[in-house]
C-alpha positions as CSV (number, residue, x, y, z in Angstrom):
1,X,37.8,78.4,-174.1
2,X,40.6,75.8,-175.8
3,X,39.6,74.8,-179.3
4,X,40.2,71.3,-178.0
5,X,37.6,71.9,-175.5
6,X,34.8,72.8,-177.9
7,X,35.3,70.8,-181.0
8,X,31.8,71.6,-182.7
9,X,30.5,70.0,-185.7
10,X,29.9,72.4,-188.6
11,X,27.3,70.3,-190.6
12,X,23.7,70.2,-190.2
13,X,22.5,68.6,-187.0
14,X,19.7,66.7,-185.7
15,X,17.9,68.1,-182.7
16,X,19.7,65.7,-180.3
17,X,23.1,66.6,-181.4
18,X,22.2,70.2,-180.8
19,X,22.2,69.2,-177.1
20,X,25.0,66.5,-177.3
21,X,28.1,66.6,-179.7
22,X,28.7,63.5,-181.3
23,X,32.3,64.3,-181.7
24,X,33.0,65.9,-178.3
25,X,33.4,63.0,-175.9
26,X,36.1,60.1,-175.6
27,X,35.7,57.6,-178.4
28,X,32.9,59.8,-180.2
29,X,29.8,59.1,-178.5
30,X,26.8,59.2,-180.8
31,X,23.9,61.6,-180.0
32,X,21.5,58.5,-180.1
33,X,23.5,57.0,-177.1
34,X,24.2,60.3,-175.2
35,X,20.6,60.8,-174.3
36,X,20.0,57.4,-172.7
37,X,23.5,57.7,-171.0
38,X,22.6,61.3,-169.7
39,X,19.1,60.0,-168.5
40,X,21.1,57.3,-166.5
41,X,23.3,60.0,-165.0
42,X,20.0,61.7,-164.1
43,X,19.0,58.4,-162.4
44,X,22.2,57.9,-160.7
45,X,22.1,61.4,-158.8
46,X,18.5,60.7,-158.1
47,X,19.7,57.5,-156.3
48,X,22.3,59.5,-154.4
49,X,19.9,61.9,-152.9
50,X,17.2,58.8,-152.5
51,X,19.6,56.9,-150.5
52,X,20.9,59.4,-148.1
53,X,17.5,61.1,-147.5
54,X,16.3,57.6,-146.0
55,X,17.9,58.2,-142.5
56,X,16.9,62.1,-142.6
57,X,13.1,61.1,-143.5
58,X,13.1,58.3,-141.0
59,X,15.3,60.1,-138.2
60,X,12.3,61.0,-135.8
61,X,11.5,57.1,-135.8
62,X,15.1,55.8,-135.5
63,X,16.2,58.4,-133.4
64,X,13.2,57.5,-130.9
65,X,14.0,53.9,-131.2
66,X,17.8,54.2,-130.3
67,X,17.1,57.2,-127.7
68,X,19.5,59.3,-129.7
69,X,19.6,63.2,-128.9
70,X,20.1,65.8,-131.8
71,X,23.5,66.0,-131.0
72,X,24.2,62.2,-131.4
73,X,22.3,62.3,-134.6
74,X,24.6,65.3,-135.5
75,X,27.8,62.8,-135.2
76,X,26.1,60.3,-137.2
77,X,25.5,63.0,-139.9
78,X,29.3,64.0,-139.4
79,X,30.0,60.4,-140.3
80,X,28.5,60.5,-143.5
81,X,29.9,64.0,-144.4
82,X,33.2,63.2,-143.6
83,X,33.6,60.4,-145.8
84,X,31.5,62.0,-148.4
85,X,33.9,65.1,-148.3
86,X,37.4,63.1,-148.6
87,X,35.6,60.8,-151.4
88,X,34.1,64.1,-153.4
89,X,37.7,65.2,-154.0
90,X,39.4,61.9,-154.2
91,X,36.2,60.2,-156.2
92,X,36.4,63.3,-158.7
93,X,40.2,62.4,-159.5
94,X,39.1,58.7,-159.8
95,X,36.4,59.5,-162.3
96,X,39.0,61.4,-164.4
97,X,41.4,58.4,-164.3
98,X,38.9,55.7,-164.7
99,X,36.4,57.1,-167.1
100,X,32.6,57.9,-166.3
101,X,31.4,54.1,-167.1
102,X,33.7,52.3,-164.6
103,X,34.1,55.0,-162.0
104,X,30.4,55.6,-161.4
105,X,29.5,51.9,-161.4
106,X,32.1,51.4,-158.7
107,X,30.8,54.1,-156.8
108,X,27.1,53.4,-156.9
109,X,28.1,49.6,-156.3
110,X,29.7,50.4,-153.0
111,X,26.9,53.0,-151.7
112,X,24.1,50.3,-152.5
113,X,25.8,47.9,-150.3
114,X,26.5,50.4,-147.7
115,X,22.6,51.3,-147.8
116,X,21.8,47.6,-147.4
117,X,24.0,47.7,-144.2
118,X,22.1,50.3,-142.6
119,X,19.3,47.6,-142.1
120,X,21.4,45.9,-139.7
121,X,22.1,49.0,-137.4
122,X,21.7,48.3,-133.7
123,X,22.7,51.7,-132.5
124,X,24.5,54.8,-133.0
125,X,27.9,53.4,-133.6
126,X,27.0,50.7,-136.4
127,X,24.5,53.3,-137.9
128,X,27.4,55.7,-137.9
129,X,29.6,53.0,-139.9
130,X,27.2,52.6,-142.4
131,X,26.5,56.1,-143.1
132,X,30.5,56.4,-143.4
133,X,30.7,54.0,-146.2
134,X,27.4,55.2,-147.8
135,X,29.7,58.6,-148.0
136,X,32.5,56.7,-149.6
137,X,30.4,55.3,-152.5
138,X,28.4,58.7,-153.0
139,X,31.3,61.1,-153.1
140,X,32.1,60.4,-156.6
141,X,28.6,60.5,-158.0
142,X,28.3,64.2,-158.9
143,X,31.8,64.6,-160.4
144,X,30.9,61.6,-162.5
145,X,27.7,63.0,-163.6
146,X,29.2,66.4,-164.4
147,X,32.1,64.9,-166.3
148,X,29.8,62.9,-168.5
149,X,27.5,65.8,-168.9
150,X,30.4,68.2,-170.2
151,X,32.0,65.4,-172.4
152,X,28.9,64.9,-174.1
153,X,27.3,68.6,-174.4
154,X,28.2,71.5,-176.7
155,X,29.3,74.6,-175.1
156,X,25.9,76.5,-175.8
157,X,24.1,73.5,-174.4
158,X,26.4,72.7,-171.7
159,X,24.4,74.3,-168.7
160,X,21.3,72.5,-169.6
161,X,23.1,68.9,-169.9
162,X,24.7,69.4,-166.5
163,X,21.4,70.5,-164.9
164,X,19.9,67.3,-166.3
165,X,22.5,65.1,-165.2
166,X,22.5,66.6,-161.8
167,X,18.9,67.5,-161.3
168,X,18.0,64.0,-160.8
169,X,19.3,64.6,-157.2
170,X,16.5,66.9,-156.3
171,X,14.0,64.4,-157.9
172,X,15.5,61.7,-155.6
173,X,14.9,64.0,-152.8
174,X,11.1,64.4,-154.1
175,X,10.6,60.7,-154.0
176,X,12.2,60.0,-150.9
177,X,9.7,61.5,-148.1
178,X,6.6,59.4,-149.3
179,X,8.3,56.5,-150.7
180,X,10.4,56.1,-147.3
181,X,7.3,56.6,-145.4
182,X,5.2,54.2,-147.3
183,X,8.2,51.5,-147.2
184,X,8.8,52.0,-143.1
185,X,5.0,51.6,-143.0
186,X,4.8,48.3,-145.0
187,X,8.4,46.7,-144.1
188,X,9.7,48.8,-141.3
189,X,12.4,51.2,-141.6
190,X,15.1,48.6,-142.1
191,X,13.1,47.5,-145.0
192,X,13.4,51.2,-146.4
193,X,17.0,50.6,-146.6
194,X,17.1,47.6,-148.4
195,X,14.6,48.5,-150.9
196,X,17.2,51.5,-152.0
197,X,19.9,49.0,-152.4
198,X,17.9,47.1,-154.7
199,X,17.2,50.1,-156.8
200,X,21.1,50.5,-157.0
201,X,21.5,46.9,-158.4
202,X,19.0,47.6,-160.9
203,X,20.7,50.8,-162.2
204,X,23.8,49.0,-162.4
205,X,22.4,46.5,-164.7
206,X,20.7,49.2,-166.9
207,X,24.4,51.1,-167.1
208,X,26.1,48.3,-168.4
209,X,23.7,47.5,-170.9
210,X,23.7,51.2,-172.2
211,X,27.4,50.8,-172.9
212,X,26.9,47.8,-175.3
213,X,28.1,48.4,-178.6
214,X,30.9,50.9,-177.3
215,X,33.9,49.2,-176.1
216,X,36.5,51.8,-177.0
217,X,34.4,54.3,-174.9
218,X,36.1,53.9,-171.9
219,X,39.5,52.9,-173.3
220,X,40.1,56.1,-175.0
221,X,39.4,58.3,-171.4
222,X,42.3,60.9,-170.9
223,X,44.4,61.1,-167.6
224,X,43.9,64.3,-166.1
225,X,46.8,66.5,-167.0
226,X,46.5,68.7,-164.0
227,X,47.2,67.6,-160.3
228,X,45.4,69.0,-157.3
229,X,48.4,71.3,-156.5
230,X,48.3,72.7,-160.1
231,X,44.5,73.5,-159.9
232,X,44.8,75.1,-156.6
233,X,47.3,77.4,-158.1
234,X,44.8,79.0,-160.1
235,X,43.1,81.9,-158.6
236,X,39.8,81.1,-160.4
237,X,39.7,77.7,-158.9
238,X,40.4,78.7,-155.2
239,X,37.4,81.4,-155.7
240,X,35.0,78.4,-156.9
241,X,36.4,76.4,-153.6
242,X,35.8,79.4,-151.3
243,X,32.4,80.0,-152.6
244,X,31.3,76.3,-152.3
245,X,32.5,76.4,-148.8
246,X,30.1,79.3,-148.1
247,X,26.9,77.8,-149.5
248,X,27.2,74.0,-149.3
249,X,26.1,73.9,-145.6
250,X,23.0,75.5,-146.4
251,X,22.0,72.4,-148.7
252,X,23.3,69.8,-146.2
253,X,21.1,71.5,-143.3
254,X,17.9,71.3,-145.7
255,X,18.7,67.7,-146.6
256,X,19.6,66.2,-143.1
257,X,17.5,68.5,-140.6
258,X,14.6,69.5,-142.3
259,X,12.4,66.2,-140.9
260,X,13.6,66.9,-137.5
261,X,12.5,70.4,-137.8
262,X,9.1,69.7,-139.1
263,X,8.6,66.6,-136.3
264,X,10.0,68.7,-133.4
265,X,9.3,72.2,-133.9
266,X,6.2,71.8,-136.2
267,X,4.8,68.6,-134.4
268,X,4.4,66.8,-137.6
269,X,3.9,63.3,-137.8
270,X,5.8,61.0,-140.1
271,X,3.1,60.9,-142.6
272,X,2.9,64.7,-142.8
273,X,6.4,65.0,-143.1
274,X,6.3,62.6,-146.2
275,X,3.5,64.7,-147.7
276,X,5.3,68.1,-147.2
277,X,9.2,67.4,-147.5
278,X,8.9,66.5,-151.0
279,X,7.9,70.2,-152.0
280,X,11.0,72.2,-151.8
281,X,12.8,69.3,-153.7
282,X,10.4,69.1,-156.4
283,X,10.9,73.0,-156.7
284,X,14.8,72.5,-156.7
285,X,14.7,69.7,-159.4
286,X,12.7,71.9,-162.0
287,X,14.8,75.0,-161.3
288,X,17.9,73.1,-161.7
289,X,17.3,72.0,-165.3
290,X,15.3,75.0,-166.6
291,X,18.1,77.5,-164.9
292,X,20.9,76.0,-166.9
293,X,18.8,76.4,-170.2
294,X,18.1,79.9,-169.4
295,X,21.9,80.9,-169.0
296,X,22.5,78.7,-172.2
297,X,20.1,81.2,-173.9
298,X,22.1,84.1,-172.8
299,X,25.2,82.4,-174.2
300,X,23.6,81.6,-177.5
301,X,22.5,85.2,-177.8
302,X,26.1,86.5,-177.4
303,X,26.6,87.0,-173.7
304,X,30.2,86.1,-172.6
305,X,29.6,82.6,-171.0
306,X,31.0,83.5,-167.3
307,X,28.7,86.5,-167.3
308,X,25.8,84.6,-168.1
309,X,26.6,82.2,-165.3
310,X,27.0,84.8,-163.0
311,X,23.8,86.7,-164.1
312,X,21.9,83.7,-163.2
313,X,23.4,83.1,-159.8
314,X,22.8,86.9,-158.8
315,X,19.3,86.2,-159.3
316,X,19.4,83.4,-157.2
317,X,21.4,85.1,-154.5
318,X,19.0,87.7,-154.0
319,X,16.2,85.3,-153.6
320,X,17.8,83.4,-150.7
321,X,16.7,85.6,-147.8
322,X,13.5,84.1,-147.8
323,X,15.1,81.1,-145.7
324,X,15.4,83.5,-142.7
325,X,11.7,83.9,-142.6
326,X,11.1,80.1,-142.4
327,X,11.2,79.6,-138.8
328,X,9.1,82.5,-138.1
329,X,6.3,81.3,-140.5
330,X,2.9,81.1,-138.9
331,X,2.2,77.6,-140.1
332,X,3.9,74.6,-141.6
333,X,2.8,75.3,-145.0
334,X,4.1,78.7,-145.0
335,X,7.4,77.7,-143.9
336,X,7.7,74.8,-146.5
337,X,6.8,77.7,-148.9
338,X,9.7,79.9,-148.1
339,X,12.0,76.9,-148.0
340,X,10.8,76.2,-151.5
341,X,12.1,79.8,-152.3
342,X,15.4,78.8,-150.9
343,X,15.6,75.7,-153.0
344,X,14.3,77.4,-156.2
345,X,17.3,79.9,-155.9
346,X,19.6,76.9,-155.0
347,X,18.6,75.1,-158.1
348,X,19.2,78.1,-160.2
349,X,22.6,78.5,-158.2
350,X,24.0,75.1,-158.6
351,X,23.3,74.7,-162.2
352,X,25.3,77.5,-162.9
353,X,28.1,76.9,-160.5
354,X,28.7,73.5,-161.6
355,X,28.6,74.5,-165.2
356,X,31.0,77.5,-164.3
357,X,33.3,74.9,-163.3
358,X,33.1,73.1,-166.7
359,X,33.5,76.3,-168.2
360,X,36.7,77.1,-166.4
361,X,38.8,73.9,-166.7
362,X,39.3,71.3,-169.4
363,X,37.0,68.4,-169.7
364,X,39.8,65.8,-168.6
365,X,40.1,67.9,-165.5
366,X,36.3,68.4,-165.0
367,X,35.9,65.5,-162.6
368,X,38.9,66.6,-160.5
369,X,37.9,70.0,-160.1
370,X,34.3,69.3,-159.2
371,X,35.6,67.0,-156.7
372,X,37.6,69.6,-155.1
373,X,34.9,72.1,-155.0
374,X,32.7,69.5,-153.3
375,X,35.5,68.4,-150.8
376,X,35.5,72.1,-150.0
377,X,31.6,72.3,-149.4
378,X,31.5,68.9,-147.6
379,X,34.4,70.2,-145.2
380,X,32.1,73.5,-144.3
381,X,29.1,70.8,-144.0
382,X,31.1,68.6,-141.8
383,X,31.7,71.6,-139.6
384,X,28.4,73.1,-139.6
385,X,26.7,69.8,-138.9
386,X,28.5,69.7,-135.7
387,X,27.3,73.3,-134.7
388,X,23.8,72.6,-135.8
389,X,23.0,69.9,-133.4
390,X,24.0,71.5,-130.1
391,X,22.5,74.9,-131.2
392,X,19.2,73.1,-132.1
393,X,19.3,71.3,-128.5
394,X,20.2,74.7,-126.6
395,X,18.3,77.2,-128.9
396,X,16.2,76.5,-131.6
397,X,16.3,76.4,-135.5
398,X,16.0,79.9,-135.9
399,X,19.7,80.9,-136.0
400,X,20.3,78.3,-138.4
401,X,17.6,79.7,-141.0
402,X,18.9,83.0,-140.6
403,X,22.7,82.4,-141.5
404,X,21.1,80.3,-144.2
405,X,19.6,83.4,-145.9
406,X,23.1,85.3,-146.0
407,X,25.6,82.9,-147.4
408,X,24.7,82.9,-151.1
409,X,25.2,86.7,-151.7
410,X,28.5,86.3,-150.0
411,X,29.6,83.5,-152.0
412,X,28.3,85.4,-155.2
413,X,30.7,88.4,-154.2
414,X,33.5,85.9,-154.0
415,X,33.2,84.7,-157.5
416,X,32.1,88.0,-158.9
417,X,35.5,89.6,-157.7
418,X,37.5,87.6,-160.1
419,X,39.3,90.1,-162.7
420,X,39.8,89.7,-166.4
421,X,37.8,88.6,-169.2
422,X,34.5,86.9,-169.4
């Protein structure tokens, strides 16, 4: 790795500075400020998943009210994935240009307004329009969270920092089912979308307050040195893109379609879905953070960085075949347990995959590189969602679960095929 990327302090450090390097980030973020900023990144990714999950959780009620088929619902999901896919790449670039502070505030502001717009939907077209703009805002969230965590963390603690920042997404998905079921019961499904928008505005206030006293931080943000074409010219970056194209559709399926599966194939009510659907995402959140720490420990013990990340990802890939058994489970509880194994594996996988991106490129390129991989995954998710709806309508959920069991091992082989030093 370049020495400028890992400018480590040599003096004695406090416990907090062992996670966040006070001299690593633009403007020299002190450790006492890095912690709350990273926690706000955690909350931002939590809000991102919460806001997009509202529709997923309430889909049985909304599709019934508007008389939508699974195919129509899949097109509404497509509208979100389309804009999210485009803005993942462009938004990542924007984060490198604007810096994390201004870029993430802009992103979250846009998607909070779009979330509120869902409450005015009168049918499929207006709902799809709101979803489209939700994706416009949310596209830059994870590049921003990863960029901030990489800039503020030491190399031997980087996977933990990235896992913490991105791990909020899983906890947002954990909160979404019971919270949305309660909101819908108390205020109707439209009120649930207004509630998430209000939470976004509260976060924006906290984000601005967290940077008080650091006026030079964003002014010193560096312009990205590599263009899209320059990054694409690197074989290691192309492997990252191809791997994400393979595995991202699985997460899109779990995120958007499991409530429909539980309602239509398992016959669960909205309340029962709210009481179960959070479990796989809780497992994801815990493992997302813990798995990053595990590979960091391997690096601290002398393992080459890339080998440590790939070892953790291989362990995850070997667990994913459990997903193929979920549709054949004898009960909804067992199906949820098998889905939880898949999400446990995804937590291990994604924490180390995103960290591997940070290990591969320079800090000023992280937002762009993460955004590019997100775009690759979004394209795959977009295409797969157009297929999932008709497959479910004409067959069942079983083929989708079976395919979900196979793609992570394939993605690992793509990444492990890279030759050269670790």
